[in-house]
C-alpha positions in Angstrom: -7.6 20.0 -2.7 -8.8 22.4 -5.4 -10.2 21.7 -8.9 -10.1 24.1 -11.9 -13.3 26.3 -12.2 -14.0 28.3 -15.4 -12.5 31.6 -14.3 -9.8 33.8 -15.8 -6.3 32.4 -15.5 -5.1 35.2 -13.2 -7.8 34.3 -10.7 -7.5 30.5 -11.0 -4.6 29.0 -9.1 -4.9 25.7 -10.9 -4.9 27.4 -14.2 -1.8 29.4 -13.3 0.0 26.2 -12.3 -1.0 24.5 -15.6 0.3 27.6 -17.4 3.6 27.3 -15.6 3.8 23.6 -16.5 3.2 24.5 -20.2 5.9 27.2 -20.1 8.3 24.8 -18.3 7.8 22.2 -21.0 8.4 24.7 -23.7 11.6 25.8 -21.9 12.8 22.2 -21.7 12.2 21.8 -25.4 14.2 24.9 -26.1 17.1 23.6 -23.9 17.0 20.3 -25.9 16.9 22.2 -29.2 19.9 24.3 -28.1 21.8 21.1 -27.3 20.8 19.6 -30.7 22.0 22.7 -32.5 25.5 22.9 -31.0 28.2 23.0 -33.7 31.4 21.5 -32.4 33.4 21.7 -35.7 35.4 24.8 -34.6 36.1 23.8 -31.0 37.6 20.4 -31.3 41.3 19.8 -32.1 41.0 16.3 -33.5 38.5 13.5 -34.2 39.0 11.9 -30.8 38.0 15.1 -29.0 35.1 15.5 -31.4 33.9 12.0 -30.7 34.1 12.5 -26.9 32.3 15.9 -27.0 29.6 14.6 -29.4 29.0 11.7 -27.0 28.6 14.1 -24.1 26.2 16.2 -26.2 24.2 13.1 -27.2 23.8 12.1 -23.5 22.8 15.7 -22.7 20.1 15.5 -25.3 18.8 12.2 -24.0 18.7 13.6 -20.4 16.6 16.6 -21.6 13.8 14.4 -23.0 10.3 15.4 -21.8 8.5 12.3 -20.7 4.9 12.9 -21.6 3.4 11.0 -18.6 6.1 12.1 -16.1 5.4 15.6 -14.6 8.2 18.1 -14.8 7.5 19.3 -11.3 5.6 17.8 -8.4 5.7 20.5 -5.8 6.3 24.1 -5.0 7.9 25.8 -2.0 7.1 29.4 -0.9 9.7 30.7 1.5 9.2 33.3 4.2 12.2 35.3 2.9 14.0 35.9 -0.4 16.4 33.1 -1.2 19.7 34.3 -2.8 21.2 33.1 -6.0 23.9 31.0 -4.4 21.2 29.0 -2.6 19.0 28.2 -5.6 21.0 27.6 -8.8 20.8 31.2 -9.9 17.2 31.9 -8.7 16.2 35.0 -6.9 12.9 35.1 -5.0 10.9 33.1 -2.5 8.9 30.6 -4.7 10.4 27.5 -6.3 9.0 24.6 -8.3 10.6 21.3 -7.3 11.0 18.7 -10.0 13.0 15.8 -11.4 15.5 18.0 -13.2 16.5 21.6 -13.6 14.7 23.7 -16.3 15.6 27.3 -17.1 14.1 29.9 -19.4 15.8 31.8 -22.3 17.4 34.2 -19.8 18.8 31.4 -17.7 16.4 31.9 -14.8 15.2 28.6 -13.4 11.6 27.5 -13.9 12.0 24.2 -12.1 14.6 23.4 -9.4 16.2 20.0 -9.3 15.0 18.0 -6.3 18.6 17.4 -5.3 19.4 21.1 -4.9 19.9 22.4 -1.4 16.9 24.8 -1.7 14.7 21.7 -2.5 15.5 19.8 0.7 12.8 21.5 2.8 10.2 20.0 0.5 11.1 16.7 2.1 12.2 17.7 5.6 10.0 20.7 6.6 7.2 20.1 9.1 5.0 22.1 11.4 7.5 21.6 14.2 10.4 22.5 11.9 9.2 24.7 9.1 12.7 25.5 7.8 11.6 29.0 6.7 8.9 27.5 4.4 5.6 29.4 4.5 3.8 27.1 2.1 4.4 23.6 0.6 2.2 22.8 -2.4 1.9 19.3 -3.8 0.4 18.6 -7.3 -1.8 15.8 -8.4 -1.4 14.6 -12.0 -3.4 12.5 -14.5 -1.6 11.5 -17.7 1.1 14.1 -17.2 -1.4 17.0 -16.7 -2.0 18.8 -13.4 -5.5 18.0 -12.1 -5.3 19.1 -8.4 -3.1 20.7 -5.8 -2.9 20.6 -2.0 -1.4 23.2 0.3 0.3 23.0 3.7 0.9 26.3 5.5 3.9 25.2 7.6 4.4 28.5 9.3 0.8 29.0 10.2 0.3 27.8 13.8 -3.5 27.9 13.5 -3.4 25.2 10.8 -3.2 21.6 12.1 -0.8 19.1 10.6 -2.5 16.5 8.5 -1.7 13.6 6.2 -1.3 14.6 2.6 -4.0 12.9 0.5 -2.1 13.6 -2.7 1.0 12.0 -1.2 -1.0 9.0 -0.1 -2.6 8.7 -3.6 0.9 8.8 -5.3 2.2 6.1 -2.9 -0.8 3.9 -3.6 -1.0 4.6 -7.4 -1.4 1.3 -9.3 1.8 -0.2 -10.6 1.8 -1.0 -14.3 5.2 -1.4 -16.0 8.7 -1.2 -14.4 9.6 0.4 -11.0 9.2 4.2 -11.0 11.0 6.8 -9.1 9.7 8.0 -5.7 11.1 11.5 -6.0 7.7 13.1 -5.2 7.1 10.9 -2.1 10.5 10.7 -0.4 10.0 10.8 3.4 12.2 12.7 5.8 14.0 9.6 7.1 14.6 8.4 3.6 15.8 11.9 2.5 18.5 11.9 5.1 19.9 8.7 3.7 19.6 9.9 0.1 21.6 13.0 0.9 24.3 11.4 2.9 27.8 12.2 1.7 29.9 10.4 -0.9 32.8 9.7 1.4 30.9 7.3 3.7 29.3 3.9 3.2 25.7 3.5 4.3 23.9 0.2 5.0 20.1 0.4 4.9 18.2 -2.4 6.7 14.6 -2.1 5.6 11.6 -4.5 5.7 9.2 -5.0 2.8 7.7 -1.8 1.5 10.0 0.6 3.3 11.5 1.9 0.1 15.1 0.8 0.6 15.7 0.0 -3.1 14.3 3.4 -4.2 16.4 5.1 -1.5 19.5 3.5 -2.9 18.7 4.5 -6.5 17.9 8.1 -5.5 21.1 8.3 -3.4 23.0 7.5 -6.6 21.1 10.2 -8.4 21.9 12.7 -5.6 25.6 11.8 -5.5 25.8 12.2 -9.3 24.3 15.7 -8.9 26.5 16.7 -5.9 29.8 15.0 -7.2 29.3 14.7 -10.9 32.8 15.4 -12.1 34.4 13.0 -9.6 31.9 10.2 -10.3 32.2 10.8 -14.1 35.9 9.8 -13.7 35.5 6.9 -11.3 32.1 5.5 -12.3 29.0 4.2 -10.5 27.5 0.7 -10.4 24.1 -0.7 -9.2 24.3 -4.5 -8.4 21.0 -6.4 -8.2 20.2 -10.1 -7.4 19.2 -11.1 -10.9 18.4 -9.9 -14.4 14.6 -9.7 -13.8 15.2 -7.3 -10.9 17.6 -5.1 -12.9 15.1 -4.9 -15.7 12.4 -3.9 -13.2 14.5 -1.0 -11.8 16.3 0.1 -15.0 14.0 3.1 -15.8 14.3 4.8 -12.4 17.6 6.6 -13.0 16.9 7.6 -16.6 13.6 9.2 -15.5 15.8 11.3 -13.2 18.1 12.3 -16.1 20.9 9.9 -15.1 22.0 7.7 -18.0 25.6 6.7 -17.1 25.1 4.3 -14.2 26.0 0.7 -15.0 23.9 -2.2 -13.8 25.0 -5.8 -13.1 24.5 -8.9 -11.0 27.3 -10.3 -8.9 27.6 -13.1 -11.5 28.2 -10.5 -14.2 31.1 -9.0 -12.1 32.9 -12.3 -11.8 32.2 -13.7 -15.3 35.8 -14.8 -16.0 34.5 -18.2 -17.0 31.3 -19.6 -18.4 29.1 -21.0 -15.6 27.6 -24.3 -16.6 27.4 -26.2 -13.3 25.7 -26.0 -10.0 26.9 -26.9 -6.4 25.1 -28.7 -3.7 24.2 -26.4 -0.8 27.0 -27.8 1.5 29.6 -27.3 -1.2 28.5 -23.8 -2.0 28.7 -23.0 1.7 32.3 -23.9 1.9 33.3 -22.2 -1.4 31.5 -19.1 -0.2 33.2 -19.0 3.2 35.7 -16.2 3.7 38.3 -18.7 4.7 38.7 -19.6 1.1 40.5 -16.3 0.5 43.4 -17.5 2.7 43.5 -20.9 0.9 43.7 -19.0 -2.4 46.4 -16.6 -1.1 48.5 -19.5 0.0 48.0 -21.3 -3.3 49.0 -18.2 -5.3 52.1 -17.5 -3.2 53.2 -21.2 -3.5 54.3 -20.6 -7.0 57.2 -18.4 -5.9 60.5 -20.4 -5.6 63.4 -18.9 -3.7 66.5 -18.9 -5.9 69.4 -21.3 -5.1 71.8 -20.3 -7.9 73.6 -17.0 -8.8 72.5 -15.0 -11.8 75.0 -14.1 -14.6 74.1 -11.1 -16.8 76.2 -10.5 -19.9 76.4 -7.0 -21.4 78.8 -6.5 -24.2 82.2 -7.8 -23.0 81.3 -7.6 -19.3 79.7 -10.2 -17.1 77.8 -9.2 -14.0 77.1 -11.7 -11.2 74.3 -11.5 -8.7 74.8 -14.1 -6.0 71.9 -16.4 -4.9 71.7 -14.9 -1.4 71.1 -11.4 -2.8 68.4 -12.7 -5.2 66.8 -14.5 -2.2 66.8 -11.2 -0.3 65.1 -9.4 -3.2 62.5 -12.1 -3.5 61.9 -12.3 0.2 61.4 -8.5 0.5 58.8 -8.6 -2.2 57.0 -11.5 -0.4 57.2 -9.7 2.9 55.6 -6.6 1.4 52.6 -8.8 0.5 51.8 -6.9 -2.6 49.8 -8.5 -5.4 51.5 -11.4 -7.1 51.4 -9.8 -10.6 52.7 -6.5 -9.3 55.6 -8.2 -7.5 56.4 -10.2 -10.6 56.6 -7.0 -12.6 58.8 -5.4 -10.0 61.2 -8.3 -9.7 63.2 -7.8 -13.0 63.7 -4.1 -12.1 65.0 -5.1 -8.6 67.4 -7.5 -10.2 68.5 -4.9 -12.7 69.1 -2.4 -10.0 71.4 -4.9 -8.3 73.4 -5.2 -11.5 73.5 -1.4 -11.9 75.0 -1.1 -8.4 77.8 -3.4 -9.5 78.3 -1.3 -12.7 78.6 1.9 -10.6 81.1 0.2 -8.3 83.2 -0.7 -11.4 83.3 3.0 -12.4 80.5 3.0 -15.0 77.7 5.6 -15.0 74.5 3.7 -16.1 71.2 5.5 -16.4 67.5 4.4 -16.3 67.7 3.2 -19.9 70.5 0.8 -19.0 68.4 -0.5 -16.1 65.4 -1.1 -18.3 67.7 -2.9 -20.8 69.1 -5.1 -18.1 65.5 -5.9 -16.9 64.8 -7.1 -20.4 67.9 -9.2 -20.6 67.2 -12.9 -21.5 69.0 -14.2 -18.4 67.0 -11.9 -16.1 63.7 -12.9 -17.9 64.5 -16.6 -17.5 65.3 -16.2 -13.8 62.1 -14.3 -13.2 60.1 -17.0 -15.0 61.7 -19.6 -12.8 61.4 -17.7 -9.5 58.1 -16.0 -10.0 56.2 -17.7 -12.8 52.9 -16.3 -14.2 49.7 -17.6 -12.5 46.4 -18.2 -14.4 43.6 -17.7 -11.9 41.2 -20.2 -13.5 43.9 -22.9 -13.7 44.8 -22.3 -10.1 41.3 -22.8 -8.9 40.9 -25.8 -11.2 44.0 -27.4 -9.5 42.6 -26.6 -6.0 39.3 -28.3 -6.8 40.9 -31.3 -8.6 44.1 -32.1 -6.7 43.4 -33.3 -3.2 47.1 -33.0 -2.1 47.4 -29.5 -3.5 44.2 -28.4 -1.7 45.3 -30.2 1.6 48.6 -28.4 1.5 47.1 -24.9 1.3 43.9 -25.6 3.3 45.8 -27.0 6.3 44.6 -25.4 9.5 42.0 -23.5 7.5 39.5 -26.1 6.2 38.7 -29.4 7.9 38.9 -32.7 6.1 35.2 -32.9 5.5 35.1 -29.4 4.1 37.9 -30.2 1.7 36.1 -33.3 0.5 32.9 -31.2 0.0 34.6 -28.9 -2.5 36.8 -31.5 -4.4 35.4 -32.5 -7.7 34.6 -36.2 -8.0 35.6 -36.2 -11.6 38.3 -33.5 -12.3 38.0 -31.5 -15.5 40.6 -31.8 -18.2 41.1 -28.1 -18.6 39.8 -24.7 -17.4 37.8 -24.4 -20.6 36.0 -27.8 -20.4 35.3 -27.5 -16.6 31.6 -27.1 -15.6 32.2 -24.1 -13.4 29.6 -23.2 -10.8 28.7 -19.6 -9.7 30.7 -20.1 -6.5 33.7 -21.2 -8.6 33.6 -18.0 -10.6 33.8 -16.0 -7.4 36.9 -18.0 -6.3 38.5 -17.3 -9.7 37.7 -13.6 -9.2 39.4 -13.7 -5.8 42.5 -15.3 -7.4 42.5 -12.8 -10.2 42.6 -10.0 -7.6 45.5 -11.7 -5.8 47.4 -11.6 -9.1 46.3 -8.1 -10.3 44.3 -5.4 -8.6 40.6 -5.1 -9.6 39.4 -1.7 -10.9 37.7 0.3 -8.2 34.6 2.5 -8.8 33.6 5.7 -7.1 30.3 4.4 -5.8 28.5 1.0 -5.7 24.9 0.2 -4.8 24.4 -3.3 -3.6 20.8 -4.4 -3.4 19.3 -7.5 -1.7 22.7 -7.8 0.0 21.5 -10.2 2.7 21.8 -13.1 0.2 25.5 -12.8 -0.6 28.1 -15.2 0.7 31.3 -13.8 2.4 33.3 -14.4 -0.8 30.7 -12.6 -2.9 30.9 -9.6 -0.5 34.6 -9.6 -1.0 34.1 -9.6 -4.8 31.8 -6.5 -4.5 34.1 -4.8 -2.0 37.0 -5.1 -4.5 34.9 -2.9 -6.9 34.8 0.0 -4.4 38.0 -0.2 -2.4 38.8 3.5 -3.2 35.1 4.5 -3.3 32.0 4.2 -1.1 28.9 2.0 -1.2 25.2 1.9 -0.4 24.2 -1.5 0.9 20.5 -2.4 0.9 18.8 -5.4 2.3 16.6 -7.1 4.9 18.0 -9.8 7.1 14.6 -11.4 7.3 14.5 -11.9 3.5 17.8 -13.9 3.3 16.9 -17.0 1.3 20.3 -18.6 0.6 21.9 -21.2 3.0 24.8 -18.7 3.4 22.5 -15.6 4.0 24.3 -13.1 6.3 23.5 -13.2 10.0 24.3 -9.6 10.8 25.2 -6.4 8.9 28.4 -6.0 10.9 29.6 -9.3 9.6 28.6 -8.5 6.0 30.3 -5.0 6.1 33.5 -6.6 7.5 33.6 -8.9 4.4 32.8 -6.0 2.2 35.8 -4.1 3.6 33.5 -1.3 4.9 33.6 -1.7 8.7 33.2 2.0 9.2 29.8 2.0 7.4 26.8 3.5 9.2 23.8 1.2 9.5 20.4 2.9 9.1 17.1 1.1 9.7 13.8 1.9 7.9 10.8 0.6 9.8 8.0 2.7 8.3 6.3 0.8 5.5 4.7 2.8 2.7 3.8 0.1 0.1 2.5 -3.1 1.8 -0.9 -2.7 3.6 -0.9 -3.0 7.4 -3.0 -6.2 7.4 -0.7 -7.9 4.9 2.6 -7.0 6.6 1.2 -7.9 10.1 0.3 -11.4 8.7 3.7 -11.9 7.2 5.4 -10.6 10.3 4.2 -13.7 12.2 7.2 -15.4 10.6 9.8 -13.0 12.0 10.4 -14.7 15.4 11.4 -17.8 13.4 13.4 -16.2 10.6 15.0 -13.1 12.2 14.6 -13.0 16.0 15.0 -9.5 17.3 14.4 -7.7 14.0 12.0 -4.8 14.2 8.6 -5.4 12.6 7.7 -3.0 9.8 4.9 -0.6 10.8 2.8 0.1 7.8 1.3 3.6 7.4 -1.4 2.2 5.1 -4.7 0.9 6.5 -6.5 -1.1 3.9 -9.3 -3.3 5.4 -9.9 -6.4 3.4 -6.5 -6.4 1.8 -5.8 -9.9 3.0 -7.7 -13.1 2.2 -6.5 -16.6 3.1 -8.5 -19.3 1.3 -8.4 -23.1 1.6 -9.2 -24.8 -1.8 -12.6 -26.3 -2.1 -11.2 -29.8 -2.8 -7.8 -31.2 -3.8 -8.6 -31.5 -7.5 -9.7 -27.8 -7.7 -6.4 -26.3 -6.5 -5.3 -24.8 -9.9 -8.8 -23.8 -10.7 -9.1 -21.9 -7.4 -5.8 -20.1 -8.1 -7.0 -19.1 -11.6 -10.2 -17.8 -10.1 -8.3 -15.7 -7.6 -6.2 -14.2 -10.4 -9.4 -13.3 -12.4 -10.7 -11.6 -9.2 -7.5 -9.7 -8.7 -7.4 -8.6 -12.4 -10.8 -6.9 -11.9 -8.9 -4.2 -10.0 -6.7 -1.6 -11.7 -3.0 -2.3 -11.7 -0.7 -5.4 -11.9 -1.2 -8.9 -10.5 1.5 -11.3 -9.6 0.8 -15.0 -9.2 3.7 -16.3 -7.0 4.2 -20.0 -6.4 6.9 -22.5 -5.5 9.2 -23.1 -8.5 8.0 -26.7 -8.8 4.4 -25.6 -9.1 5.0 -23.2 -12.0 4.4 -25.6 -14.9 1.0 -26.8 -13.6 -0.1 -23.2 -13.0 1.1 -22.1 -16.4 -0.9 -24.8 -18.0 -4.0 -23.8 -15.9 -3.7 -20.2 -17.0 -3.3 -21.1 -20.6 -6.4 -23.4 -20.4 -8.4 -20.5 -18.9 -7.2 -18.2 -21.7 -5.4 -15.9 -19.3 -2.3 -14.3 -20.8 0.7 -13.9 -18.5 4.3 -12.5 -18.4 7.5 -13.7 -16.9 9.2 -11.9 -14.0 10.8 -8.6 -15.0 8.8 -8.4 -18.3 7.0 -5.1 -18.6 3.2 -5.2 -17.9 0.8 -3.5 -20.2 -2.8 -2.4 -19.9 -3.7 -5.6 -21.9 -1.4 -8.0 -20.0 -1.3 -7.3 -16.3 -0.7 -10.8 -14.9 2.8 -12.1 -14.2 3.6 -15.7 -13.2 6.5 -15.6 -10.7 8.6 -18.5 -9.3 9.1 -17.8 -5.6 12.9 -17.9 -6.2 12.6 -14.8 -8.4 10.1 -12.8 -6.4 12.5 -10.8 -4.3 12.6 -7.1 -5.0 9.5 -7.2 -7.2 6.1 -5.6 -6.4 2.6 -6.0 -7.7 -0.6 -4.2 -6.9 -2.3 -7.5 -6.2 -0.7 -10.9 -5.4 -2.1 -14.4 -5.5 0.1 -16.7 -3.5 -0.2 -20.4 -4.3 0.4 -23.0 -1.6 2.6 -21.5 1.1 3.7 -24.9 2.4 5.1 -25.8 -1.1 7.2 -22.6 -1.0 8.7 -23.6 2.3 9.2 -27.2 1.2 11.0 -26.1 -1.9 14.0 -24.9 0.1 16.8 -27.0 1.6 15.9 -26.1 5.2 12.9 -24.7 7.1 14.4 -21.3 8.0 15.3 -20.6 4.4 11.9 -21.8 3.3 10.1 -19.5 5.8 12.2 -16.6 4.6 11.3 -17.3 1.0 7.6 -17.4 2.1 8.1 -14.0 3.9 9.3 -12.5 0.7 6.4 -13.9 -1.3 3.8 -12.7 1.3 5.2 -9.1 1.1 5.1 -8.4 -2.7 1.5 -7.0 -2.6 0.9 -3.3 -2.7 -2.9 -3.3 -2.5 -4.2 -6.9 -1.8 -3.0 -10.4 -1.2 -5.0 -13.7 -1.7 -3.4 -16.8 -0.3 -4.7 -20.1 -1.7 -3.8 -23.3 0.0 -4.8 -27.0 -0.1 -2.1 -28.3 2.3 -2.0 -27.0 5.9 -0.4 -23.6 6.4 3.0 -23.4 8.1 2.3 -23.4 11.9 4.2 -20.1 12.2 1.4 -18.3 10.4 -1.1 -19.3 13.1 -4.9 -19.2 12.6 -5.8 -18.4 9.0 -7.3 -15.0 8.2 -10.4 -14.7 6.0 
């Protein structure tokens, strides 16, 4: 690592790199000014085209923003040979700066190469064993957006031993204040392979705490938008997270990489056909979330079709055309046999009937055309017949009837759900209407399934599903409907499943998602959680996820774990507050995680002590670095230091021990630099002897 001595710029490598950074920032400003100065008045035919083009320009201007504390480039590659223009976005030469986005000078020559470009890949993949034609890889250290150091690896020099990058380690361990940041400077080879996997296939990433699976998923979206921008601009991309706090935590990652068009939502957002005002007991939610409910709904929807028993008479002018009942029945049965969506079949039925009338017209010597067929399809008698044979179905009203009418449910659940399961989902007090019903989150998913049975759900080009292990089979189906013609990146950890319906295997989850062909990748190298902490949490794995590989942390941090019994029962909150004060003495963020039921008491203790705190997902600042986190919302969040209050209360707060231990596993693995466990009650026996 080299500092910057007071010597002329041409003799000082660090000064030269700083000069290149200054020039690159000036070039980026010029690119932004060029975009701001575009005059589209003479190139648009109408106001619609002008509005679309102006929106594209505005998004381009946003993407070209120079973030003061985010370095434009973080590395440099020097190749052994000259790289051609076709390999490096128009560059010629053997030296390339690797950064978050492409920057070019006034002549169009690149000053910074996008990390997603093919010529950048060796920055992540090259090694002493496989140098990939790279002579030198240089990493840069930054403070406040300015280069303060650099570090070189001579990959093609056999005399230089391979070593761990100190700058890379420092970047991984950098304190976390504010929302999640990108990991573009620290992507590891196994992560890079997943990030750059093709658009056509679905990838499922199993990764323990600190393995970077969320970051990998977000960076894969950024890579796919770079490699397939035109296609994904048409079809759209979506990131699905477990809750709003999590989405707020990750929302700045993609914009920092210049990607502004990616939608973010929770599963509840996707299925928000009705207002959710109720909650289900665990046993009820289990049945409603079971994939068998899809068959119950399919039967219920199709039950609205009534086979015709009378002939249809169509009057046109002075002529009357009769379609016998048996022919109408054949038309209806054919549509049923095709098993197309209810709404699509209903739209096709009048045209099929009209075609039967046209056949009779032709047999009578007439020469009707398509306009005549459309007119017959709109005939009052045809419309009345369609309404009687294939009436419209309202998805919410259908689900309301299933949950309210025991006979209706029994008819369509026969052989699918048992008697006790049917009783579990029937409402004790049926609602009067779909609007007044106190729908639960699981009910909304059922309505979404029914809506798709009626009319096809719009499919996107790519969907990222994070914390996927907590979804029910019916929720997987809801997500799968959003990418039937696209691909997906599924991210999760089976050991962190904290719902009663948490998935047991990725094969099962991918089946419900409709992506059986997906490739399952496992990340086992931990980069964020200290080795001592992850080893302690991993004592729970035999009980919560037998057979799952333990995360092997690359970070040694002696003293990063402290397990402390309270001095006396009455001092529990005081000891927790003291642990928070101790953690806040360090640089970075601190999260106080506790069982949901313990949050009010701890909030009062913090306020009494004069310690300001935030809620989960709120952005930390240099003045307020403490966040009070209910255990139910801790998943996916990370803090430099974590104080965990009363592990046994976290376990006891869940409906069963396995779910409780999984919730505890999540809470134990949120720390990046240090974990203090404070307990008054006995620790769960799975944790074994307490560490000090």
